[in-house]
C-alpha positions as CSV (number, residue, x, y, z in Angstrom):
1,M,0.0,-0.1,-0.4
2,S,3.0,2.1,0.5
3,F,2.3,3.5,3.6
4,E,5.6,2.9,4.5
5,H,6.4,6.9,4.9
6,L,4.2,6.8,7.7
7,D,7.4,5.6,9.7
8,S,9.5,8.6,8.6
9,P,10.7,10.5,12.0
10,H,10.1,13.5,9.8
11,L,6.3,13.2,11.0
12,K,6.7,12.6,14.8
13,R,5.2,16.2,14.9
14,F,2.2,15.6,13.0
15,Q,1.5,12.1,14.9
16,R,2.1,13.8,18.3
17,K,-0.6,16.4,17.0
18,V,-2.8,13.6,15.9
19,T,-2.9,11.9,19.3
20,L,-3.0,15.1,21.4
21,L,-6.3,16.2,19.9
22,S,-7.6,12.4,19.9
23,A,-6.4,12.3,23.4
24,G,-8.1,15.4,23.9
25,G,-11.5,13.8,23.2
26,T,-10.8,11.2,26.4
27,F,-9.9,13.9,28.3
28,L,-13.3,15.6,27.1
29,D,-14.6,11.9,28.2
30,G,-13.1,11.9,31.7
31,F,-14.5,15.2,32.4
32,D,-17.4,15.1,31.2
33,L,-18.3,11.7,33.3
34,T,-17.0,13.3,36.5
35,V,-18.2,16.8,36.7
36,I,-21.4,15.3,37.2
37,A,-20.5,13.9,40.4
38,V,-19.0,17.4,41.7
39,A,-21.9,19.1,40.7
40,M,-24.6,16.7,42.3
41,P,-24.8,18.6,45.7
42,M,-25.4,21.7,44.0
43,I,-28.0,20.3,41.6
44,L,-30.4,18.4,44.3
45,D,-30.3,22.0,46.1
46,H,-31.5,23.3,43.3
47,W,-34.3,21.0,42.5
48,E,-35.8,18.1,44.6
49,F,-36.1,14.8,43.2
50,G,-35.5,11.2,44.5
51,P,-32.3,8.8,44.0
52,G,-33.9,7.0,41.1
53,M,-33.5,10.7,38.9
54,Q,-30.2,11.2,40.9
55,G,-29.4,7.8,39.6
56,L,-30.7,8.5,36.1
57,I,-28.8,12.0,35.7
58,T,-25.5,10.2,37.1
59,S,-25.7,7.0,34.6
60,S,-27.2,8.6,32.0
61,A,-24.1,9.5,30.3
62,V,-22.4,6.2,30.9
63,I,-25.5,4.6,29.2
64,G,-25.2,7.0,26.3
65,S,-21.5,5.6,26.0
66,F,-22.2,2.3,25.7
67,I,-24.5,2.9,22.9
68,G,-22.6,5.4,21.0
69,A,-19.0,3.0,21.4
70,I,-21.3,0.3,19.3
71,W,-23.4,2.1,16.9
72,L,-21.4,5.4,15.6
73,G,-18.4,3.9,16.1
74,N,-18.8,1.4,13.2
75,L,-19.9,4.5,10.9
76,T,-16.3,5.1,10.6
77,D,-15.9,3.3,8.2
78,K,-18.8,4.1,6.2
79,Y,-18.6,7.5,6.4
80,G,-14.9,8.0,6.9
81,R,-12.1,8.7,9.8
82,K,-12.4,12.4,9.9
83,A,-16.0,13.2,9.5
84,M,-16.8,11.0,12.6
85,Y,-13.9,12.2,14.2
86,V,-15.3,16.2,14.3
87,V,-19.1,15.1,14.7
88,D,-18.8,13.3,17.8
89,L,-16.9,16.5,19.0
90,L,-19.7,18.7,17.8
91,A,-22.1,16.1,19.9
92,F,-19.7,17.2,22.8
93,V,-20.1,21.0,22.2
94,V,-24.2,21.2,21.8
95,F,-25.1,18.7,24.3
96,A,-22.9,19.8,27.0
97,T,-23.7,23.6,26.8
98,L,-27.7,22.4,26.5
99,T,-27.0,20.7,30.1
100,A,-25.8,23.8,31.5
101,F,-29.3,25.1,30.5
102,A,-31.3,22.3,31.7
103,Q,-34.9,23.3,33.0
104,A,-35.6,20.6,34.2
105,P,-34.1,17.1,35.6
106,W,-35.5,15.1,33.1
107,Q,-34.1,17.6,30.8
108,L,-30.3,17.3,32.3
109,A,-30.8,13.2,32.1
110,L,-31.8,13.3,28.4
111,F,-28.9,15.7,27.2
112,R,-26.5,13.6,29.4
113,F,-27.7,10.8,27.6
114,L,-27.2,12.3,24.1
115,L,-23.4,13.7,25.4
116,G,-22.8,10.1,26.1
117,I,-23.4,8.8,22.7
118,G,-20.7,11.6,21.5
119,I,-18.3,10.0,24.2
120,G,-18.5,6.8,23.5
121,A,-18.6,7.1,19.5
122,D,-14.7,9.0,20.5
123,Y,-13.2,5.5,22.1
124,P,-13.1,3.8,18.6
125,I,-12.7,7.0,16.1
126,S,-10.1,8.4,17.7
127,A,-8.1,5.0,18.6
128,T,-8.4,4.0,15.0
129,L,-7.9,7.1,13.7
130,V,-4.6,7.4,15.7
131,S,-3.3,3.9,15.2
132,E,-3.9,4.7,10.9
133,F,-1.5,7.3,11.1
134,S,0.8,6.5,13.5
135,A,4.4,5.0,12.8
136,T,4.7,1.3,13.7
137,Q,7.1,1.1,16.3
138,S,5.2,4.2,18.1
139,R,1.9,2.6,17.8
140,G,1.2,1.0,21.0
141,R,2.9,4.1,22.8
142,H,0.6,6.6,20.9
143,S,-2.7,4.6,21.5
144,T,-1.9,4.3,25.2
145,S,-1.5,7.7,26.0
146,L,-5.6,8.1,25.2
147,G,-6.4,6.1,27.9
148,A,-4.1,8.0,30.7
149,M,-5.9,11.4,29.3
150,W,-9.1,9.9,30.9
151,F,-7.8,10.4,34.3
152,V,-6.6,13.9,33.7
153,G,-10.1,15.0,32.6
154,A,-11.4,13.8,35.9
155,V,-8.7,15.3,38.0
156,V,-9.5,18.5,35.9
157,A,-13.6,18.1,36.8
158,Y,-12.4,18.2,40.4
159,L,-10.8,21.3,40.0
160,V,-13.2,22.9,38.1
161,G,-15.4,22.2,40.8
162,I,-13.4,23.7,43.6
163,L,-12.8,26.4,41.7
164,L,-16.5,27.2,40.8
165,V,-18.3,26.6,43.8
166,P,-17.9,29.9,44.6
167,L,-20.0,31.3,42.5
168,G,-23.2,30.3,44.0
169,E,-26.2,28.1,42.7
170,N,-25.5,28.3,39.3
171,A,-21.8,27.5,40.2
172,W,-23.3,23.6,38.7
173,R,-24.0,25.0,35.3
174,Y,-20.9,26.8,35.1
175,M,-19.1,23.9,35.3
176,L,-21.2,21.8,32.8
177,L,-20.9,24.5,30.4
178,T,-16.7,24.3,31.1
179,G,-17.1,20.6,29.4
180,A,-18.4,22.4,26.2
181,I,-15.6,25.3,26.1
182,F,-13.6,22.4,26.6
183,A,-14.4,20.5,23.7
184,L,-15.0,23.5,21.6
185,I,-11.3,24.3,21.6
186,V,-10.5,20.6,20.6
187,F,-13.2,20.8,17.7
188,F,-11.2,23.8,16.2
189,F,-8.0,21.9,16.2
190,R,-9.7,18.4,15.0
191,V,-11.1,19.8,11.9
192,T,-7.6,20.9,10.8
193,L,-6.4,17.1,10.0
194,P,-6.7,15.4,6.6
195,E,-8.6,12.0,6.3
196,S,-6.9,9.0,7.0
197,P,-5.1,7.6,3.3
198,R,-5.8,4.0,4.6
199,W,-9.2,4.6,4.6
200,L,-9.4,5.9,1.7
201,T,-7.6,3.5,-0.2
202,A,-9.8,1.0,1.1
203,R,-12.8,3.1,-0.3
204,G,-11.0,3.0,-3.6
205,R,-9.6,6.7,-3.4
206,E,-6.3,6.4,-3.7
207,K,-5.8,9.6,-5.8
208,E,-7.0,11.4,-2.2
209,A,-4.8,8.9,-0.3
210,E,-1.7,10.1,-2.7
211,E,-2.9,13.6,-2.2
212,I,-2.8,13.4,2.1
213,M,0.0,11.3,1.5
214,L,2.1,13.9,-0.4
215,K,0.9,16.7,2.4
216,I,1.9,15.2,5.4
217,T,5.0,13.7,3.9
218,G,6.2,15.8,1.6
219,Q,6.7,13.0,-1.0
220,K,4.9,11.4,-4.1
221,V,3.6,8.1,-3.1
222,K,2.0,5.3,-5.4
223,I,-0.7,3.8,-4.0
224,Q,-1.5,0.7,-5.3
225,P,-5.3,-0.4,-5.2
226,N,-6.6,-2.6,-2.3
227,M,-7.3,-5.9,-3.9
228,K,-8.0,-7.8,-0.7
229,P,-11.9,-8.9,-0.3
230,K,-13.9,-7.4,2.8
231,Q,-13.9,-10.1,5.4
232,K,-16.9,-10.9,7.6
233,I,-17.2,-11.7,10.8
234,S,-18.8,-15.1,10.0
235,S,-15.8,-15.5,8.0
236,L,-14.0,-15.9,11.5
237,F,-15.9,-18.8,12.8
238,T,-15.2,-20.3,9.6
239,T,-11.8,-20.0,9.9
240,A,-12.0,-21.1,13.6
241,G,-14.2,-24.3,12.5
242,K,-11.8,-25.3,10.0
243,Y,-8.8,-24.6,12.6
244,M,-10.5,-26.8,15.0
245,Y,-11.3,-29.7,12.5
246,T,-7.0,-29.6,11.6
247,I,-6.5,-30.2,15.3
248,R,-8.7,-33.3,15.7
249,S,-7.9,-34.9,12.4
250,H,-4.0,-34.9,13.8
251,Q,-4.9,-36.2,17.0
């Protein structure tokens, strides 16, 4: 496929940028999933609701994350890495903002759920993009750094809470809105990244992949069409069955 140029040491700065912006999404995941715990005491003072609604508000983003990781993660293969990479950050901005302006507990739970869908989608999207742009020898290091940023986001959520508590009864709204501000910053930087040339090649768009490779490496690269047939999940079971049959026949 002629992607060996991605192993060039000259691309380390670009690859660090991709990893940093992807880690920005993981940071937001940690922040948004943690900040609700910091804000909850003030939310309970603002509204009167029982433990059932409290549990729903707290867990709604986690439930949404599960759905987003399964549903939207698969759309990256259909619509492209960059498209979903940017759209899910836009979801961060919109729904984090709406949570800050919620006028009822059920609205807060709903907006947190929709925010969670964007959170869940970002995990497979960011990990895939980092893997496809990283050099072979540093792919593991770049991928593992994504997980570490989750804990950084969680710590920042507590620090933001400490700083904003003195602002009074609406401090919890400012805490939730801070997540939208962080997401907006990451969003503006993410739109500057190119589409994955590996995904373009898999879709038969070799010319576009070559243009991107030229842009990021400074060298002309001839990319051959991907002639490998697309594998189905069912083929895994077929291969496993043949493997087990071979083992048994030799026993």
